C-alpha positions, 0 to 999 in steps of 0.5 A: 486675826493673828494666831500666836505660835502657841495657839497654832500648835494647840489647835493642831494638837487638839484637832480644831480646824481653822474653819472653826476658829474663823466661825468662832471669831465671826459668830462667837460670844465673848466673856472677859477673862482678865487682863484685857483678854476675852474668851470666845465660845459658841453659846445658843445664839451663836450656834443659831447664827452659824446655822443661818450662815452655814445652811445645810452644813450646819448639821455637820458642824454642830457636833464640833462647836464645843470649842473656845479661844482666848483672845488677847487685848491686841486681838491675837488668839492666845490659845484654843481648846475644847469646852469640857464644862459649861460656861457660867456667865454672870 
């Protein structure tokens, strides 16, 4: 998946490694945020999928899964950040 220059800079500034973004795009849950963009994050089911995929490494990854990415309608990552509050789904 393509990343915008803004997303690349933000993920570096916020210490979000590319492997977390890859896992997020592969296993993360989606929520619409407007204008065709979606927010990808790790919900409980996504964390279970990562655990099944990563095996013994899942314990090390678990504390770093509180991140999200906003993806455009054109499938480009717009930005990445750490979750600071709970995601409320409707």
